[in-house]
C-alpha positions in Angstrom: 23.5 -27.6 -141.5 21.5 -24.9 -143.3 19.5 -24.2 -140.0 20.8 -22.2 -136.9 21.2 -23.5 -133.6 19.1 -22.2 -130.6 20.6 -19.9 -128.3 22.3 -21.3 -125.3 23.8 -19.3 -122.5 27.7 -19.9 -122.1 28.6 -22.8 -120.2 25.3 -24.8 -120.8 26.3 -28.1 -123.1 25.2 -27.7 -126.7 23.1 -30.9 -127.9 24.4 -32.7 -130.8 21.9 -32.0 -133.9 22.6 -35.3 -135.1 21.5 -37.4 -132.1 17.9 -37.7 -131.5 16.5 -35.7 -128.5 14.6 -38.6 -126.2 12.3 -36.2 -124.4 11.2 -34.3 -127.5 7.8 -35.3 -129.2 8.3 -38.3 -131.7 7.9 -37.5 -135.3 5.1 -38.6 -136.8 5.0 -39.9 -140.4 3.7 -37.8 -143.2 -0.1 -38.8 -144.0 -2.0 -38.2 -147.1 -1.3 -39.5 -150.7 2.7 -39.4 -152.4 2.7 -37.2 -155.5 5.9 -37.4 -157.4 7.0 -34.2 -159.4 6.8 -35.7 -162.5 3.1 -36.7 -162.2 2.2 -33.0 -161.2 3.9 -30.9 -164.0 5.8 -27.6 -163.8 4.6 -25.2 -160.9 4.3 -21.8 -161.1 4.5 -19.4 -157.9 1.9 -16.5 -158.2 1.3 -13.7 -155.3 -1.4 -15.0 -152.8 -3.7 -13.1 -150.9 -1.7 -12.3 -147.9 1.3 -11.1 -149.2 3.1 -14.7 -149.8 3.7 -16.9 -153.1 1.4 -19.9 -153.8 2.1 -22.7 -156.1 -0.3 -23.2 -159.1 0.2 -25.7 -161.7 0.8 -24.2 -165.0 -2.2 -25.9 -166.6 -4.6 -24.6 -163.8 -3.7 -21.1 -165.1 -6.0 -19.2 -167.1 -4.8 -18.9 -170.7 -5.5 -15.3 -172.3 -3.4 -14.2 -174.5 -2.6 -10.7 -174.7 -1.1 -9.2 -177.6 2.4 -7.9 -176.7 2.8 -4.3 -178.1 5.0 -3.8 -181.0 8.4 -2.0 -179.8 8.3 1.7 -180.7 10.6 2.7 -183.3 13.7 4.8 -182.0 14.0 7.7 -184.5 17.5 8.7 -185.1 18.0 12.3 -183.6 18.1 14.1 -180.2 15.7 12.8 -177.4 12.3 14.6 -177.3 12.7 15.1 -173.5 16.0 16.4 -173.7 14.7 19.3 -176.4 12.1 20.1 -174.2 14.2 20.5 -171.1 16.7 22.5 -173.0 13.9 24.8 -174.5 13.1 25.5 -170.7 16.4 26.7 -169.7 16.6 28.9 -172.8 13.4 30.2 -172.2 14.4 31.0 -168.7 17.6 32.6 -169.7 15.5 34.8 -172.2 12.9 35.8 -169.4 16.3 36.8 -167.3 17.7 39.1 -169.9 14.5 40.7 -170.9 13.5 41.5 -167.1 17.1 43.2 -166.9 16.5 45.3 -170.0 12.9 46.3 -169.3 14.2 47.1 -165.3 17.1 49.3 -167.3 14.7 51.0 -169.6 12.2 51.6 -166.1 15.1 53.1 -164.7 16.0 55.2 -167.7 12.5 56.6 -167.9 12.3 57.4 -164.0 15.9 59.3 -164.0 14.3 61.2 -167.0 10.9 62.0 -165.3 12.8 63.0 -162.4 15.0 65.8 -164.3 12.2 66.7 -165.8 10.5 67.6 -162.5 13.5 69.3 -161.3 13.4 71.6 -164.1 9.8 72.4 -163.9 10.2 73.0 -160.4 13.4 75.4 -160.9 11.5 77.1 -163.9 8.2 77.6 -161.3 10.8 79.1 -158.9 12.4 81.8 -161.3 9.2 82.7 -162.3 7.5 83.1 -158.9 10.9 85.0 -158.0 10.7 87.4 -161.2 7.0 88.2 -160.7 7.7 89.5 -157.1 10.0 92.1 -158.3 9.0 95.6 -158.8 8.3 96.5 -162.3 10.7 99.2 -163.5 13.3 99.5 -160.8 16.4 101.2 -161.4 19.0 99.1 -163.4 23.0 100.3 -163.6 25.4 99.1 -165.9 28.8 99.8 -164.5 31.7 99.8 -166.9 35.2 99.5 -165.7 38.0 100.1 -168.0 41.7 99.9 -167.0 44.0 101.3 -169.2 47.8 100.4 -168.2 50.5 102.6 -169.0 54.5 102.8 -169.4 56.3 102.4 -166.1 53.8 100.8 -164.3 51.1 103.7 -164.6 47.3 102.7 -164.7 44.4 104.7 -165.4 40.7 103.5 -164.5 37.5 104.8 -165.8 34.1 103.7 -164.3 31.0 104.8 -165.9 27.4 104.0 -165.2 24.4 104.1 -167.6 
């Protein structure tokens, strides 16, 4: 028995598949000419129009001989696709390192620019402060001279010029 039995609810008697059912329609004999497999020849199944396969005699198929392309010789060495993938990885690594060094150079340049602007601001501030002074004002130079002597004696001289 290769076909499954139909579903029967529990408690119903299961019919015996070997005994014929008296209430089923009588089987009709097959009609048409009998064709033996030895007379028909080999059959090839080809895809049909509605998704199934159709049996076609081999001698009924068109005989078009398409040349079989010669196999491409395999060159000894590294696979070219693997070489391309590796080259892309090396390029990406090189681009990343280059971007790192370029960012470092830009940081150095900006740092130098900021230091130069600070120095220019300090110089401008000093120039503005010195231009606001009176010209020829009094300048005093004070000299303090302390001379230590014996027994803790000290002598201090202050002189202004």
